N, C-alpha and C positions, 0 to 999 in steps of 0.2 A: 527072301529078298525080293523086293518089288522092282519090276522093270518099268522105267519111265523113258519118255522120248527126250531128246536133247532140248526141245523147246520147253517141256515141262521142267526139266532140270534147271534151266536158266531162270525160270520164274519161281522156283522153290524158295520159301522163306527160311533162311538160316539163322534167324534171330537178329540180334543187333548187327548193324552194318559195320563190318570191319574193312578198313581201307589200308593200303600199303603205300609207303613213300620211300624213295631211296635217295641217298646222297652219295658222296664219293667213296664211302666206306661201308655203309649199312643199308639194309632193307628193313624198315621198321613198321610195326603194326599200330593202327589207330582205331579207337572206337569212339564214335561221336566226337571226332576231332581231337581227342586226347590220346597221347601216346600210351600204349598198353605195356611197353617194356619188353616186347618180344622183338629182338633185333637179330638179324643174320649178318654176320661180318663177311665182306667180300672174300677174305682170305680163306673162308671155309667153303668156297664155291669154285675153286681153281680147276678141278677136273670134271669131266662129264659124269663120272661116278658120284662125285659130291653133289653136283647139280640135280641129278635124278634122285639121289637120296633125299634131298631137301623137299622135292615135290612129293615123294612118297611119305616122308615124315609128316609134312603139313597136311596131307590128305587124310591122315589118321585122326586129326583133331576135329572134334565136333563143331568148334566155333569157326573153322576155316571153310570158306567156299573155295573149293579146289580150283575151279576154272578161273575165278578172279585172282586168286593167289598166283597161279601159274602165269597169267598174263603179266602181272606186275613183276614177278620174279624174272621173267625173260627180258622185260624192259630194263631192269636193273643190270642183268648180265650183259646186255648189249651196251649199256652206258659204261660198264666197267671193262669193256672189250674182252669179255670172257665167253660170249656166245658165238661159237663157231660150229657150223653144221658141215 
């Protein structure tokens, strides 16, 4: 495994740009502005265990930039009033 700095990690090319948008019930993935069909329902994120499981699960996917996903996931959790530290 190669060790890289945080700045190198942020610049790394992960292929097509995947973006995330949330509404009142779902966090959804988009590629080139088109919905990919990968949706996470807010009801599957109710506990801290569920939330951490989603971050781990998505970080295992080669097409997901973990940092970008985590930022958008936390925004969704906050808007759903599920992010409590």
